N, C-alpha and C positions, 0 to 999 in steps of 0.2 A: 466268497464265504460271507454270509450274513448272520449277525447275531440279532436274534429277535428277543425283545424285552417285554416284560409284562405291561399291558396297558392299564392295569389297576392293581392295587394292593389286595392280597388275599392268600389263599392256599392253593398251590398248584396240585391238582388232583388227577391229572391224566385224562385222556379221552375215554377210556373204558368206563369211567365213573360218570360220564355225562348222561343224563336221563333222556336221551334222544338217539334212536338207532342210526340216524344219518351221520351224526358226529361220532358216536361211539364205535360205529362200524367203519370208520375212516373213509366213508363215501365222498366226503368233501375234500379230504386230504389228511395228512399226518399233522401232528402238533401236540398240544396239551390243552388243559382247561384250568381256569382259575375260579375258585369259589370266593367271591369278593367279600371284603370287609363290609359289614352292614352299615348303612348310613349314606348320606349324600356323597356322591363320588363323581370324579371326572375321569373318563376313559381317555388315555393319551396315545399318541402314535407309537407303535412298537418298533418302527424303523424310520430312518430318514427316507423321504420319497414324496410321491404325489398321491393325494386322495383320489382314487379312481372310481370309487363307489361309496356313497354315503346315504344311509337311511337312519332313522331314529334309533333302531335296534342293532345296527351292524354297519361296519365300514371296512374298506379294503385300502391299504396303502401299498404301492408298488415302489420298490427301491430302484436304484440306478443299475442294478444287475438284472432287473426284470422279475425279481421275486415279489409275488403278491401275498400279503399277509392279511387274512380275514380276522377281524375281531367281532364276535357275535355276542351282544349284551343280553344274556339270559336265553332261555329256551322257550320257543313259541311266543316270544315277545312281539313278533310282527302283529299278532292278534290284538295288541294294545293300541294299535293305530297311532303310535307316537306319544300317547299319553304317558307322562312321567319322564320323558326324554327331551333334552334341549340341545340342539345342534350348536356347536361352538365354531366348527370349521365348515368349509364349503367344498363341494366336489370340485376338483381341479386345483385345490390349494397345494402348494409345495410346503411340506412340513418337516420338522426335525424330530428326532426321537424325543418323546416327552411333551410334544405340542398337544394341548387340549383339543379333543375332537367332539366328544359328547358328554354332557352332564346328565346324570341319572341317579336314581336311588334304588338299590337292590331291595330295600325293605318294601317299597311300593310295588315292585315286581312280585315279591312273595305275597303281599296282601291281595294282589290280583289273581293269585293262584298259579303263578308261573315260577319256574326255577330261575334263580339269578346266576346260575353257573355260566361262565363265559368261555366258550371254546376260542382258542387262538390257533388258527390253521395256516399251514404253509400250502398255498394253492398251487396245484399242478406240480407238486413235489412227489418224487418217488418215495416208497416206504423206507428206503435206506439212506435217504439224503439228509436226515436230521440226526444230530448227535447231542449229547448232554441235555436231553429233554428233562425238564423239571417235573417232578411228581412226588407228592408226599412231603412237600416243604412249603414253608411260608415264603412269599415273595413280596417285596415292596414294588410299587409302581416304578418301572424302570429297571427292575432286577431281571437278570437273564432267564429266559424260558427255554430256549434251545438255540443251537447253531445249525444253520442251513448251508450245506456245501453243494 
């Protein structure tokens, strides 16, 4: 069992509210999404593990049970080509929950015409493998988003 925590402070809004059919349609996997607090922010590791994928706008941490958790910073932010994002960690780093991964500013993302909403996805998880999924509540960075069994 893995407890996945929020990589940033904001409001858990659920995947159905994500303005992207790939995430809202659960095509990437189940999870939830966080509408982040506006202002300079640092996205942190949602689980203990290894950073197996790292881009300016998204990262994946895999825990020791093999659970991969994707954090996607905003929607269509790949189109920003890294502008407004600053990598703090590196691919291959072993991290603890709460370790800083990427610095960014949701206000800059909105100013560029993109949504700052951040899906947090349980990769390769079945639809019934998550419990206690946060939705409609404010969460601090490090607050529980869901449990993965």
